[in-house]
N, C-alpha and C positions, 0 to 999 in steps of 0.2 A: 504494500500500500504506500502511496506517495503522501508525503506530509505537506500540509498547507496552512498558512497562518492568515490573517485577515486582510482585508482589502482597503486600499486608500480611498477615502470618500471622494477625493478629487478624481474625476474620471467616471464617477458613478452618478447616475441621476435617479432619484427616487420618483417613480412614475405614479402619480396620484398618491394613494395611500397604500398600495399593495405591491409595489415592485421596486426593484433596484435596477439601475441602468448600466451605464457604459463604463468600461475600465480603460484607463490610459496605459499605465505601465505597471508591471508586476502586480498581480492581484491574487488574493486568496483569503483564507480565513484563519486568524488566530484569535485566541482569547486568553484568558485567564492566567493566573499564576497559581501554583499549588502552594499550600501552606498548612502548617501544623507541626506539632512536635512529635518526635519519635515515630512510633509505629503508625500513628494516624497519617503522617505525611506519606509514608511508604504505601499505605493502603490506597491513598488517593492517586498514586501513580500506577496502580495495578488495574486490570480490567474490573469493571463494576461488579460488585457482589450484593446480593439481596439477602436480607435476613428478617425474620419476624421477631419482634420484641414483645413478649407477653408481659402484661402487668396486671392481669386479673387478680383480685376483683376490683383493684383500684381504678383501672381504666381498660379500654378495649385492647390497647396495644397499637403498634405501628410498624411500618416497613422501614428498615434501614437500608439505604442505597449509597454505597461508598465506592468510589473509583471512577475510571474513565469509561465512556461509552464506546464499545467496539462493535464490529459486525456481528458478534455473538450475543450481544446484550439483549436485544429484543427476544430472542429465543430463550435465553437464560431467565428472563423475567416471566415468559410464558410457562416455563418449567416450574419456576418458583410459585406462580399464581395458581397452578393446577391443583384443584382440590381444596383451595382456600377461599373463604368468603371475604374477599378484599373490597367489595363495593363500598365506597365511602370512607375507606381507611386513609390514614395519613402516611405520606412518604417523607422521611427525613433525609435530606440530601447533603452529601459532603463529597464534592467532585470537582475535578479540574477540567471537565468538559469531555470531548470525544467526537466521534463520527457525526457529521452533520445529518446525513440521511438516516442513520440508525437512531440518532436522538429524536428526529422528527417521528420516526416509526414508534419509538418507545413513548414519546409524549402523547401520541394519539391513543396508545393503549391506556395510558394513565387517565386521559379524559373520558374514554369510553367506559371506564370503571367508576367514574365519578370520584377519583382520588383527590385528596387534599395534599398540599405540599408546603414544606418549610425547609429551613437550612439549620443543620446542627450535627453534632457528633454524639451518637448514642453511647451512653455509659451504663454498663450493666452493674446492677447493685451487688455489693459484696458484704460479707459479714453476717450471714444468717438468713433465715427464711423471711424475716420481716423487711429485708433490704429491697428497695424498689429501683428499677432502672430509671435513668434520668436522661436529659438531653442537655449537652453543653452547647451554648448558643454561639460561641466564638468559633465558627466554622467558615469554610469557603465554598462558594458556588460560582464557578467561573466558566467562561466559554459556553459550550453547549449545555452545561448544567443550568444556565440561566433560562434556557428555553424549555428544559424539563420542569423547572420551577413554574414557568408560565402555564404548563399543562394542568396544574391543579385547579379544581373547581373553586376552591378557596385557597388563598395564598398568604402566608404570614412570614415575614422576615424579621427575626429578632434584632434589636439595636446593635448587638455585638457582632453580628454576622457580617461577612464580607461578600458582596455580590459584585463581580468585576467582569468587565467586557473589554474587547480588543478587536482589531480587524482580523480578517483571515488572510493568510499568506501561505505560499508554498514552503512547507517546513524544510525541504531539502535545500532551500535557498534563504531561509529566514535569518540565518546568522550574519549574512551580508546582503540583506534584501535590496539595498540601493544599487549594489554593483552587479547583481545577478541579471540574467537575461530570461525572457519569458516568451513562450510561443503563443500563437493564436489559439492553439488547442488548450493551453493553460487558461487563457482568459475566458474561453468558451465555457470551460468547466466551472470556473468561478461564477460567472454570470448565471449559469443554469442553477447552481445550488443556492446562490443568494436569492434567486427567484423562488425556489422551493421554500426557503426559510422565510421569505417575506409572506408567502401565502399562509404558511403554518402559523406565523406570528399573529396575523389577523384572524385566522380561524380560531385561535385560542383566546382571542379577546385582548391581545397585546396592542400597543400603540406603535406607530411608525417611529416615534422618538427612540424606541429601543434599538431599532436598526440604525438610525442616524447616529446615536451615541457610540455604538460599537464600531461602525464603519468609519468613524472620524478619528480613530486612534491607530496610527501605523505601528508596525511591529518593533520599530526601534525606539518607541516611547513606552513608558510604564503603563500598565493596565489602568483603565479608568474604573474606579470604585464608585458605584452608584450611591448617592446620598439619599436621605429619607425623602426629599422632594422628588428626586428622579425616580425612585422606586414607585412612587405614586403616579408620576407623569407618564411612565412607561406602562402602567397598569400591572406591574409585577406584584404589587401588594393589593390585596382586596380586603384585608381586615387588619386592625391594629391589636386584636385580642388573641393571645396565644391559645386561650381556651377554645377558640373557634376551630382550631386544628389539633390541639393536644390537650383535651380536657383532663384535669386531675393528674397531670404529669409535671414533675419538677423540671423547670428549665433554668439552667444556671449559665453564668457567663464568666467562667474562670479564664485565666490568661493561658489558653492552650495553644493558640496559633501564632506562628511567626512567619513572616513573609518568606517565600521560597522562590525558586526560579520560575520564569514564565513558562506557561504551557503553550502549545501550538495547536491550531486546527490544521488538519492536513487532508489531502485528497488521496483516496485509495481506489478501490474497485467496487463495482456494482455487478449485478447480474448482466451478462452480455446482452446487448441490444443491437440488432443489425444496423449497420451504417451509422451508429451513434457511439460516442465515447462511453466507456464504462467506468470512468473514474468518479470518485466522490470525495467528500471532505471528512477529515478526522482531526481530533485534537489529542496530542500526547505531550508528556513532559519532555522538553528539549534536553539534549545532553550538554549544551553549553559549548560545544565544539563546532567547528566548521563542518557542515554536512558534506558527505560525499556526493558525487553526481547522481542524478536521479536514476533509480534502478528501473529495469524493464517492468512493464505492467504485470501484475500478478493477479490471480483469481483468488 
């Protein structure tokens, strides 16, 4: 899979409220930076894992979703959901982003189930039968995680959480994005997937401001962290009450997270389509080194 980070807003035209337009030079999709201490940081770099957190009889429980979205994630979620009554449950997200098209697929699964979303790190209770699981609110939702957050029927972002966006760009050229060269095929892939993302954003009830804020931050700048006003402007937040998504759950804001390296959105592969490109976009944690030349397409 080829890696891509976000796209310079210059050269793009948002068409009405539902589409993104034209690219000038180098374009693609990156977002977020990963962050957290110790094992939590490493988990966010790994493929997304789902877990059910039971807290009966105190609360219904919730779904913990930690890691990056890969081509396997929608199927992994389907496997996890099979046999469970997840309708209306809450998903607690801690993620650096991931594959654009697979995040869109997963987000639509979330909405079809009527899931609620928030940002946090699940902490299992310790020290006896009376110990209850809790949610640490100082967590990160970056890149395509932001669009998974948008999939929630109700969406809550705690004050200590970090919701961060960035442009998309070719990950194999992201370390020296200004000096790299880009083909017409590269730009076509970017425009196509930005269009898909735009449609998804409006289908989920998001605002064009979310796309505008993300596409305005090039890969050589720090990620943009949405403040409280922007979270509402983009319609990422639909409630200010944690009880609307996690009733009877302890939500804490310990200093768990520290800024980490930027993550990237990248373009990989889709199912083959005659006479059409099969590449798509994904996000992964960058190595911090100059990337090697793009590898041949893989399935």
